[in-house]
C-alpha positions as CSV (number, residue, x, y, z in Angstrom):
1,M,-20.0,11.4,-29.3
2,S,-20.4,8.8,-26.6
3,A,-21.4,10.0,-23.2
4,A,-19.0,9.8,-20.3
5,I,-19.2,6.6,-18.4
6,Y,-18.9,6.4,-14.6
7,A,-18.2,2.8,-13.8
8,G,-17.4,1.2,-10.5
9,V,-16.9,4.6,-9.0
10,A,-16.5,5.0,-5.2
11,A,-15.7,7.5,-2.6
12,D,-12.1,6.9,-1.7
13,D,-12.9,5.8,1.8
14,G,-13.6,2.2,0.6
15,T,-17.4,2.7,0.3
16,K,-18.4,1.7,-3.2
17,S,-21.4,2.7,-5.2
18,R,-22.1,2.1,-8.8
19,A,-23.6,4.8,-11.0
20,P,-25.6,3.9,-14.1
21,L,-23.7,3.2,-17.4
22,T,-24.7,5.4,-20.3
23,G,-24.2,4.4,-23.9
24,A,-21.8,1.6,-22.9
25,R,-21.3,-1.3,-25.3
26,P,-18.9,-3.8,-23.7
27,P,-15.9,-4.3,-26.1
28,H,-14.2,-7.6,-26.6
29,N,-11.8,-8.1,-23.7
30,D,-10.4,-10.7,-21.4
31,A,-12.9,-10.3,-18.7
32,A,-12.6,-13.1,-16.1
33,P,-15.5,-15.5,-15.9
34,A,-16.9,-16.8,-12.6
35,S,-14.1,-18.9,-11.0
36,T,-13.0,-20.4,-7.8
37,G,-10.4,-18.9,-5.6
38,T,-10.3,-16.0,-3.2
39,W,-9.8,-12.3,-3.9
40,V,-6.8,-11.0,-2.0
41,G,-4.5,-8.1,-2.2
42,A,-1.4,-8.8,-4.3
43,W,-0.1,-5.2,-3.9
44,S,-1.4,-1.9,-2.6
45,T,-0.3,1.5,-1.6
46,S,-1.9,4.4,0.2
47,P,-2.8,7.6,-1.7
48,A,-0.5,10.0,0.2
49,A,-0.8,13.5,-1.3
50,A,-1.5,15.8,-4.2
51,E,1.6,15.8,-6.5
52,P,3.2,19.2,-6.7
53,G,3.2,20.9,-10.1
54,T,0.2,18.9,-11.4
55,E,-2.5,21.3,-10.3
56,T,-3.5,22.5,-13.7
57,T,-2.9,19.8,-16.3
58,G,-2.4,16.6,-14.2
59,M,-1.0,14.0,-16.5
60,A,-3.0,15.0,-19.6
61,G,-1.8,13.4,-22.9
62,R,0.6,11.1,-21.2
63,S,0.7,7.4,-20.4
64,V,1.5,6.5,-16.8
65,R,3.0,3.0,-16.5
66,N,3.2,2.0,-12.9
67,I,5.3,-1.0,-11.9
68,V,4.3,-3.0,-8.9
69,H,5.4,-6.2,-7.3
70,A,2.9,-9.0,-6.8
71,G,3.2,-10.5,-3.4
72,V,1.0,-13.5,-4.3
73,G,-0.1,-15.2,-7.5
74,G,-3.5,-15.4,-9.1
75,T,-5.5,-16.3,-12.2
76,S,-7.3,-13.0,-12.6
77,A,-6.7,-9.4,-11.6
78,R,-8.4,-6.1,-10.9
79,I,-7.1,-2.7,-10.1
80,T,-8.1,0.4,-8.1
81,L,-7.5,3.9,-9.4
82,S,-7.8,6.9,-7.1
83,N,-8.6,10.6,-7.7
84,L,-8.7,11.4,-4.0
85,Y,-6.7,14.6,-4.3
86,G,-8.1,15.7,-7.7
87,Q,-10.1,18.9,-7.9
88,S,-11.9,17.8,-11.1
89,P,-13.1,14.6,-12.7
90,L,-10.3,12.3,-14.0
91,T,-11.0,10.8,-17.4
92,I,-9.2,7.6,-18.2
93,T,-9.8,6.4,-21.8
94,H,-7.5,3.5,-21.8
95,A,-6.0,1.2,-19.2
96,S,-4.0,-2.0,-19.4
97,I,-2.3,-4.6,-17.3
98,A,0.7,-6.8,-18.3
99,L,3.6,-8.7,-16.9
100,A,7.0,-7.0,-17.1
101,D,9.5,-8.5,-19.4
102,G,12.2,-8.7,-16.7
103,T,13.3,-6.5,-13.9
104,G,13.7,-2.7,-14.2
105,T,11.9,-2.3,-17.6
106,A,8.7,-0.8,-18.9
107,A,8.6,-3.5,-21.6
108,A,5.9,-6.2,-21.3
109,T,5.8,-9.8,-22.2
110,A,3.8,-9.8,-25.5
111,D,1.3,-12.5,-24.6
112,S,0.4,-10.9,-21.2
113,M,-1.0,-7.5,-22.4
114,R,-4.6,-7.1,-21.4
115,R,-7.0,-4.2,-21.8
116,L,-8.8,-3.2,-18.6
117,T,-12.4,-2.2,-18.5
118,F,-14.7,-0.5,-16.0
119,G,-18.3,-1.7,-16.1
120,G,-17.6,-3.1,-19.5
121,S,-16.2,0.1,-21.0
122,P,-12.5,1.0,-21.6
123,R,-13.4,4.6,-20.5
124,V,-14.0,5.7,-16.9
125,V,-14.6,9.1,-15.3
126,I,-13.5,9.2,-11.7
127,P,-15.0,12.2,-9.7
128,A,-12.9,14.4,-7.6
129,G,-12.3,12.6,-4.3
130,G,-13.4,9.2,-5.7
131,Q,-11.9,5.9,-6.9
132,A,-12.8,3.3,-9.5
133,I,-12.3,-0.4,-9.4
134,S,-11.8,-2.2,-12.7
135,D,-13.6,-5.3,-13.9
136,A,-11.7,-8.5,-13.3
137,T,-9.5,-9.6,-16.2
138,R,-8.1,-13.1,-16.9
139,I,-4.3,-12.9,-16.5
140,A,-1.9,-15.4,-14.8
141,V,0.0,-13.3,-12.3
142,P,2.9,-15.4,-10.7
143,Y,4.1,-14.7,-7.2
144,G,7.0,-12.2,-7.3
145,A,6.2,-10.9,-10.8
146,D,6.6,-7.2,-11.6
147,V,3.2,-6.1,-13.1
148,L,2.7,-3.1,-15.4
149,V,-0.5,-1.1,-14.9
150,T,-0.8,1.7,-17.5
151,T,-3.4,4.5,-17.7
152,Y,-3.9,7.2,-20.3
153,S,-5.9,10.4,-19.7
154,P,-6.4,12.8,-22.7
155,T,-7.7,15.8,-20.7
156,P,-6.4,18.1,-18.0
157,S,-7.2,16.9,-14.5
158,G,-5.3,17.7,-11.4
159,P,-3.8,17.6,-8.9
160,V,-2.6,14.0,-9.4
161,T,-3.1,11.6,-6.5
162,Y,0.2,9.9,-5.9
163,H,2.5,8.0,-3.5
164,P,5.9,9.7,-3.5
165,H,8.2,7.2,-1.9
166,A,7.6,4.1,-4.0
167,R,11.1,2.6,-3.8
168,Q,10.2,1.4,-7.3
169,T,10.9,2.9,-10.7
170,S,7.9,3.5,-12.9
171,Y,7.7,5.2,-16.3
172,V,5.8,7.9,-18.3
173,A,5.4,8.3,-22.0
174,V,4.0,11.1,-24.2
175,G,0.9,10.1,-26.0
176,D,-1.3,7.0,-25.7
177,H,1.0,4.1,-25.4
178,T,-1.2,2.1,-23.0
179,Q,-0.9,-1.2,-24.9
180,D,2.6,-0.8,-26.1
181,V,4.6,-4.0,-25.4
182,T,8.0,-2.3,-26.0
183,A,9.5,0.3,-23.7
184,A,10.6,2.6,-26.5
185,A,8.1,5.3,-25.7
186,Y,8.7,5.2,-22.0
187,T,11.7,7.4,-21.7
188,E,10.8,9.2,-18.5
189,P,11.5,7.2,-15.3
190,T,9.7,8.3,-12.1
191,P,10.0,7.3,-8.4
192,Y,6.3,7.8,-7.9
193,W,3.2,5.7,-8.1
194,R,0.3,7.7,-9.7
195,Y,-3.4,7.0,-9.5
196,L,-3.0,3.3,-8.9
197,T,-3.6,2.2,-5.3
198,A,-4.4,-1.6,-5.4
199,L,-3.8,-4.7,-7.4
200,D,-6.0,-7.6,-6.3
201,V,-5.8,-11.1,-7.6
202,L,-8.1,-14.2,-7.6
203,S,-5.8,-16.6,-5.8
204,H,-5.5,-20.2,-4.9
205,E,-2.3,-19.5,-3.0
206,A,-3.8,-17.2,-0.3
207,Q,-7.0,-17.3,1.7
208,G,-6.8,-13.8,3.1
209,T,-4.9,-10.5,3.3
210,V,-2.6,-9.1,6.0
211,V,-2.5,-5.3,6.1
212,A,0.6,-3.5,7.4
213,L,-0.3,0.0,8.4
214,G,2.7,2.2,9.1
215,D,5.0,5.1,8.4
216,S,8.2,5.4,6.4
217,I,9.6,2.3,8.1
218,T,6.8,0.3,6.6
219,D,7.0,2.3,3.4
220,G,10.6,1.0,3.1
221,F,12.4,4.3,3.2
222,G,16.2,3.6,2.9
223,S,15.8,0.2,1.3
224,A,17.3,-0.5,-2.1
225,V,15.2,0.8,-5.0
226,D,13.6,-1.8,-7.3
227,A,14.7,-4.6,-4.9
228,N,11.5,-5.1,-3.0
229,H,13.3,-5.1,0.3
230,R,10.6,-3.6,2.5
231,W,9.9,-5.6,5.7
232,T,6.5,-6.4,4.3
233,D,8.1,-8.0,1.2
234,F,10.3,-10.2,3.4
235,L,7.2,-11.1,5.5
236,A,5.3,-12.2,2.3
237,A,8.3,-14.4,1.3
238,R,8.4,-15.9,4.8
239,L,4.7,-16.8,4.7
240,R,5.0,-18.4,1.3
241,D,8.2,-20.3,2.1
242,A,6.6,-21.7,5.3
243,A,3.5,-22.8,3.5
244,E,5.6,-24.6,0.8
245,D,7.5,-26.3,3.6
246,G,4.2,-27.7,4.9
247,R,4.2,-25.6,8.1
248,D,0.8,-24.8,9.7
249,V,0.9,-21.1,8.9
250,P,-1.8,-18.7,7.6
251,R,-2.1,-18.7,3.9
252,Y,-2.2,-14.9,3.6
253,S,-0.9,-12.2,1.2
254,V,0.7,-9.1,2.7
255,V,-0.1,-5.6,1.5
256,N,1.7,-2.4,2.5
257,Q,-0.2,0.7,3.6
258,G,2.8,2.7,4.8
259,I,3.1,6.4,4.2
260,S,6.4,8.2,5.0
261,G,6.0,10.7,7.8
262,N,2.7,9.2,8.9
263,R,1.4,9.7,12.5
264,V,-1.2,8.1,14.6
265,L,-2.9,11.3,15.5
266,T,-2.3,14.2,13.0
267,G,-2.3,14.5,9.3
268,G,-1.0,17.2,6.9
269,R,-2.6,20.3,5.5
270,G,-5.3,20.4,2.8
271,R,-8.7,19.0,2.2
272,P,-8.4,16.1,1.9
273,A,-5.3,16.2,4.1
274,D,-1.9,15.2,2.6
275,N,-0.5,12.3,4.6
276,P,-3.7,11.6,6.6
277,S,-3.3,10.3,10.1
278,G,-3.5,6.6,10.8
279,L,-6.8,7.2,12.6
280,T,-8.3,9.0,9.6
281,R,-7.3,6.5,7.0
282,F,-7.8,3.2,8.9
283,A,-11.2,2.4,7.5
284,R,-10.1,3.0,3.9
285,D,-6.5,1.6,4.0
286,V,-7.1,-1.4,6.3
287,L,-10.8,-2.3,6.4
288,G,-11.2,-1.5,2.7
289,R,-8.7,-4.2,1.6
290,P,-10.1,-7.5,0.2
291,N,-10.6,-10.4,2.7
292,V,-8.6,-8.8,5.4
293,R,-7.8,-11.3,8.2
294,A,-5.1,-9.6,10.3
295,V,-3.5,-6.2,10.8
296,V,0.0,-5.2,11.8
297,I,0.3,-1.7,13.1
298,C,3.7,0.0,13.1
299,L,3.0,3.6,14.0
300,G,3.8,6.2,16.6
301,V,7.5,7.1,16.2
302,N,6.7,10.2,14.2
303,D,4.2,11.4,16.8
304,V,7.0,11.2,19.3
305,L,9.8,12.5,17.1
306,H,8.3,15.3,15.0
307,S,5.8,17.0,17.3
308,P,6.7,20.7,17.9
309,E,6.3,20.0,21.6
310,L,6.6,16.7,23.4
311,A,3.7,14.5,22.2
312,D,0.9,13.3,24.5
313,R,1.9,9.8,25.4
314,D,-1.6,8.8,26.5
315,A,-3.2,10.3,23.3
316,I,-0.9,8.2,21.1
317,L,-1.8,5.1,23.1
318,D,-5.5,5.9,22.9
319,G,-5.2,6.5,19.2
320,L,-3.7,3.0,18.7
321,R,-6.4,1.5,20.9
322,T,-9.1,3.2,18.8
323,M,-7.7,1.5,15.6
324,V,-7.6,-1.8,17.5
325,D,-11.3,-1.3,18.4
326,Q,-12.2,-0.6,14.8
327,A,-10.4,-3.8,13.7
328,H,-12.1,-5.8,16.4
329,A,-15.5,-4.6,15.2
330,R,-14.7,-6.4,12.0
331,G,-13.4,-9.5,13.7
332,L,-9.8,-8.7,12.8
333,K,-6.8,-9.6,15.0
334,V,-4.2,-6.8,15.5
335,V,-0.5,-7.3,15.9
336,G,1.3,-4.2,17.1
337,A,4.9,-3.2,16.9
338,T,7.1,-1.6,19.5
339,L,8.7,1.8,18.5
340,M,12.3,1.3,17.3
341,P,15.2,3.4,18.6
342,F,16.4,6.6,17.0
343,G,19.4,7.5,19.1
344,R,21.9,9.8,17.3
345,H,19.1,10.9,14.9
346,R,18.9,14.7,14.7
347,G,15.5,14.7,16.4
348,Y,16.6,12.7,19.4
349,T,16.2,14.0,22.9
350,D,16.3,12.3,26.3
351,A,12.6,13.3,26.8
352,R,11.5,11.7,23.6
353,E,13.5,8.6,24.4
354,T,11.7,8.4,27.7
355,M,8.3,8.7,26.0
356,R,9.3,6.0,23.5
357,Q,10.2,3.6,26.3
358,E,6.9,4.4,28.1
359,I,4.8,3.6,25.0
360,N,6.8,0.4,24.5
361,A,6.2,-0.6,28.1
362,E,2.4,-0.3,27.5
363,I,2.6,-2.3,24.3
364,R,4.7,-5.1,25.8
365,A,2.4,-5.3,28.7
366,G,-0.4,-6.3,26.4
367,R,-2.5,-3.2,27.1
368,V,-2.8,-2.1,23.4
369,F,-2.7,-4.9,20.9
370,D,-3.7,-8.6,20.7
371,A,-0.1,-9.6,20.0
372,V,3.2,-7.8,19.9
373,V,6.1,-7.9,17.5
374,D,9.1,-6.4,19.3
375,F,10.9,-4.6,16.5
376,D,12.7,-2.5,19.1
377,K,14.3,-5.6,20.7
378,A,15.1,-7.1,17.4
379,L,17.0,-4.2,15.9
380,R,18.4,-2.2,18.8
381,D,22.1,-2.2,19.7
382,P,22.6,-4.4,22.7
383,Y,25.4,-2.1,24.0
384,D,23.4,1.1,23.5
385,P,19.6,0.3,23.4
386,R,18.8,3.9,22.4
387,R,20.1,3.4,18.9
388,L,19.8,0.9,16.1
389,R,22.4,-1.8,15.7
390,S,24.9,-0.6,13.1
391,E,24.2,-3.3,10.5
392,Y,20.5,-2.7,10.8
393,D,20.8,1.1,10.3
394,C,20.5,2.6,6.8
395,G,22.7,5.5,8.0
396,D,20.2,8.0,9.2
397,H,19.8,6.4,12.6
398,L,16.0,6.1,12.2
399,H,15.3,3.8,9.2
400,P,16.6,0.2,8.9
401,S,18.9,-1.0,6.2
402,D,17.9,-3.9,3.9
403,K,19.3,-6.3,6.4
404,G,17.3,-4.5,9.1
405,Y,14.1,-4.8,7.2
406,E,14.7,-8.5,6.7
407,R,15.3,-8.8,10.5
408,M,12.0,-7.1,11.2
409,A,10.2,-9.7,9.1
410,R,11.9,-12.5,10.9
411,A,10.9,-11.0,14.3
412,L,7.2,-11.5,13.6
413,D,5.8,-14.8,14.9
414,L,3.7,-16.1,12.0
415,D,1.4,-17.9,14.5
416,D,0.4,-14.5,15.8
417,L,-1.4,-13.9,12.5
418,K,-3.7,-16.8,13.2
419,G,-7.2,-16.4,14.5
420,A,-9.6,-13.6,14.9
421,A,-10.2,-10.7,17.3
422,P,-10.6,-11.9,20.9
423,A,-14.1,-12.3,22.2
424,R,-15.4,-9.4,24.3
425,L,-16.1,-10.4,27.9
């Protein structure tokens, strides 16, 4: 029996360390050769929690086919798998990547199916709390393609690390159907992303990555499922269209690190915490992305809206400034968003509205971020600034509609993404 192989394993805080390979004989695969281009994030998501009901068996004996949308094209790809919330090692014996054969299907185009390897082996064991980054594989990923990333684990391992509000339908099959081109075995649709946290590509289209760090508004809550209508999707399209028109704009991809319910200051229960705070996850979810050039932070409304008692305004602002300092230490420019209105939402109070306005005043005054995108101004009702404009409201008076998410993307000045962190005086 071959020994277990730990390949490309890392702590899930973005700090990577390689363990020795034991008994590994690299199989024939489509590993990418040395090539020109830049590694950027084509898609990513934040590990958000331990999936309920998976504590004992995890996804043992099942193939998990995650569907993700590529926000930039590339000639090679690699993935990141997370076992952050696992309490035991996660064994993956087969993993694959392919292009979807259309929208809303688990079927792959036959000529695109590739086997993924980790340190030259198809098998990887990810320790509890760790992550694994695959080898690069040669596959042409077009901009806007739906990409299928499939994993198979034969042994019990839980809880499953997942992202619950994907706004994207993925699929599960019983048995090892990792390299199936057809969708016949994938009879179980799921609204989650499991294990998979990143798809990077070697790109000639982008020279860097923009990371959007946020809550459910960045996560796309309320947007149409399987439509890729998050504000980050619209922003990626804006950047691409502007570059194709010959405008002097940054050639960046956009990745989404939104978690529904996320706050600046506090996370959920557990170790590691479900829904970790923005401060806790900043190093992993922002600084750990490939070739990051700029950050857009859209956080704070949950600190105001969901605290049992009225939140500490100064603590929220200090938390935001701490993240800016961390970004500046890496030379990254930070664009910050004003907090959007939530009038008529069930959590609305006059005191919370006052706090939102006070935080926005500090942001607009330039005392928090390097540049400001005024989402509040862009989406509020001009006749009642405490609430969202009706056509931008998904209906719950907190989250935007698809039209609202598009308006958010148009509100961001693309020139604000240029440059690096300001020099310290």
